[in-house]
C-alpha positions as CSV (number, residue, x, y, z in Angstrom):
1,M,-71.9,-68.2,178.1
2,S,-74.4,-68.3,180.9
3,K,-77.1,-65.7,181.2
4,A,-76.9,-63.1,183.9
5,S,-79.2,-63.5,186.9
6,T,-82.3,-61.4,186.7
7,R,-83.8,-62.3,190.1
8,T,-85.6,-59.6,192.0
9,R,-85.8,-59.0,195.6
10,P,-88.4,-57.1,197.6
11,V,-87.6,-53.7,199.1
12,K,-87.2,-53.7,202.9
13,I,-88.5,-50.7,204.7
14,S,-87.0,-50.1,208.1
15,S,-89.0,-48.9,211.1
16,R,-86.9,-45.8,211.1
17,T,-87.9,-45.0,207.6
18,R,-91.6,-45.5,208.5
19,E,-91.1,-43.2,211.5
20,L,-89.6,-40.5,209.4
21,Y,-92.3,-40.8,206.9
22,E,-94.9,-40.2,209.5
23,K,-93.0,-37.2,210.9
24,R,-92.4,-35.5,207.5
25,D,-93.2,-31.8,207.1
26,R,-96.7,-31.8,205.6
27,S,-96.7,-28.0,205.1
28,L,-94.3,-28.3,202.1
29,D,-95.8,-28.2,198.7
30,H,-95.2,-31.5,197.0
31,A,-98.0,-31.2,194.4
32,D,-95.6,-31.7,191.5
33,V,-93.9,-34.8,193.1
34,P,-96.3,-36.8,195.2
35,Q,-94.8,-39.2,197.7
36,L,-95.7,-42.8,197.8
37,P,-96.8,-44.4,201.1
38,P,-94.6,-47.2,202.5
39,A,-97.2,-49.8,201.7
40,Q,-96.7,-49.0,198.0
41,W,-92.9,-49.1,198.3
42,A,-93.2,-52.5,200.0
43,Q,-94.4,-53.9,196.7
44,G,-91.4,-52.6,194.8
45,M,-88.7,-54.8,193.4
46,I,-85.0,-54.1,193.2
47,G,-83.4,-55.2,189.9
48,K,-86.6,-56.0,188.1
49,Y,-85.5,-54.3,184.9
50,Y,-81.7,-54.4,185.4
51,R,-79.7,-55.8,182.5
52,P,-75.9,-55.9,182.8
53,L,-74.0,-53.9,180.3
54,K,-72.3,-55.8,177.6
55,S,-68.5,-55.4,177.2
56,Q,-66.3,-56.4,174.4
57,I,-63.6,-59.0,175.1
58,S,-60.6,-59.3,172.9
59,L,-57.6,-61.5,173.1
60,S,-54.0,-60.5,172.5
61,K,-52.1,-62.2,169.7
62,A,-49.9,-64.0,172.3
63,R,-53.0,-65.3,174.1
64,R,-54.5,-66.5,170.8
65,R,-51.3,-68.4,170.0
66,E,-51.3,-70.0,173.4
67,I,-54.9,-71.1,173.0
68,A,-54.2,-72.5,169.5
69,K,-51.2,-74.5,170.8
70,Q,-53.5,-76.1,173.4
71,G,-56.0,-77.2,170.7
72,G,-58.5,-74.5,171.4
73,A,-58.4,-73.3,167.8
74,A,-60.1,-76.5,166.7
75,R,-63.1,-75.5,168.7
76,W,-63.4,-72.3,166.7
77,G,-63.2,-74.1,163.4
78,K,-59.6,-72.9,162.7
79,K,-56.5,-74.8,162.1
80,A,-53.7,-74.5,164.7
81,E,-50.6,-72.7,163.3
82,D,-47.3,-74.5,163.6
Protein backbone atom coordinates (compact mmCIF):
# COMPACT_ATOMS: atom_id res chain seq x y z
CA MET A 1 0.00 0.00 0.00
CA SER A 2 1.46 3.35 -0.97
CA LYS A 3 1.47 6.35 1.32
CA ALA A 4 -0.87 9.23 0.61
CA SER A 5 0.69 12.36 -0.81
CA THR A 6 1.39 15.02 1.79
CA ARG A 7 2.71 17.68 -0.56
CA THR A 8 1.82 21.24 0.30
CA ARG A 9 1.17 24.17 -1.95
CA PRO A 10 1.39 27.89 -1.26
CA VAL A 11 -1.74 30.00 -0.90
CA LYS A 12 -2.44 32.28 -3.87
CA ILE A 13 -3.90 35.67 -2.99
CA SER A 14 -5.70 37.36 -5.85
CA SER A 15 -5.51 41.07 -6.53
CA ARG A 16 -9.25 41.27 -5.80
CA THR A 17 -8.68 39.84 -2.31
CA ARG A 18 -5.88 42.34 -1.67
CA GLU A 19 -8.13 45.16 -2.90
CA LEU A 20 -10.98 44.13 -0.57
CA TYR A 21 -8.53 43.84 2.32
CA GLU A 22 -7.46 47.45 1.83
CA LYS A 23 -11.09 48.65 1.58
CA ARG A 24 -12.29 46.82 4.70
CA ASP A 25 -14.31 48.70 7.31
CA ARG A 26 -11.74 49.68 9.92
CA SER A 27 -14.39 51.06 12.28
CA LEU A 28 -15.52 47.55 13.27
CA ASP A 29 -14.12 46.18 16.52
CA HIS A 30 -12.01 43.12 15.72
CA ALA A 31 -10.02 43.13 18.95
CA ASP A 32 -11.01 39.55 19.76
CA VAL A 33 -10.17 38.27 16.24
CA PRO A 34 -7.27 40.14 14.68
CA GLN A 35 -6.93 39.86 10.90
CA LEU A 36 -3.69 38.74 9.33
CA PRO A 37 -2.23 40.86 6.54
CA PRO A 38 -1.95 39.29 3.04
CA ALA A 39 1.83 39.05 3.41
CA GLN A 40 1.36 36.61 6.30
CA TRP A 41 -1.25 34.58 4.40
CA ALA A 42 1.17 34.32 1.47
CA GLN A 43 3.43 32.16 3.65
CA GLY A 44 0.57 29.77 4.47
CA MET A 45 0.40 26.23 3.09
CA ILE A 46 -2.67 24.25 2.10
CA GLY A 47 -2.64 20.64 3.23
CA LYS A 48 0.42 20.86 5.46
CA TYR A 49 -1.17 18.86 8.28
CA TYR A 50 -3.76 16.97 6.23
CA ARG A 51 -3.88 13.23 6.75
CA PRO A 52 -6.49 11.22 4.85
CA LEU A 53 -9.02 9.33 6.92
CA LYS A 54 -8.49 5.59 7.16
CA SER A 55 -11.35 3.39 6.07
CA GLN A 56 -11.87 -0.28 6.65
CA ILE A 57 -11.99 -2.47 3.57
CA SER A 58 -13.56 -5.90 3.76
CA LEU A 59 -14.12 -8.50 1.08
CA SER A 60 -17.27 -10.53 0.61
CA LYS A 61 -17.06 -14.32 0.89
CA ALA A 62 -17.65 -14.65 -2.86
CA ARG A 63 -14.76 -12.28 -3.63
CA ARG A 64 -12.46 -14.13 -1.20
CA ARG A 65 -13.26 -17.45 -2.93
CA GLU A 66 -12.55 -15.86 -6.30
CA ILE A 67 -9.18 -14.57 -5.10
CA ALA A 68 -8.35 -17.95 -3.56
CA LYS A 69 -9.07 -19.73 -6.86
CA GLN A 70 -6.66 -17.37 -8.61
CA GLY A 71 -3.88 -18.28 -6.19
CA GLY A 72 -4.15 -15.12 -4.14
CA ALA A 73 -4.63 -17.05 -0.91
CA ALA A 74 -1.04 -18.30 -1.08
CA ARG A 75 0.16 -14.71 -0.79
CA TRP A 76 -1.70 -14.39 2.50
CA GLY A 77 -0.24 -17.60 3.92
CA LYS A 78 -3.49 -19.53 3.53
CA LYS A 79 -4.26 -22.69 1.63
CA ALA A 80 -6.68 -22.40 -1.28
CA GLU A 81 -9.92 -24.27 -0.67
CA ASP A 82 -10.96 -26.84 -3.28
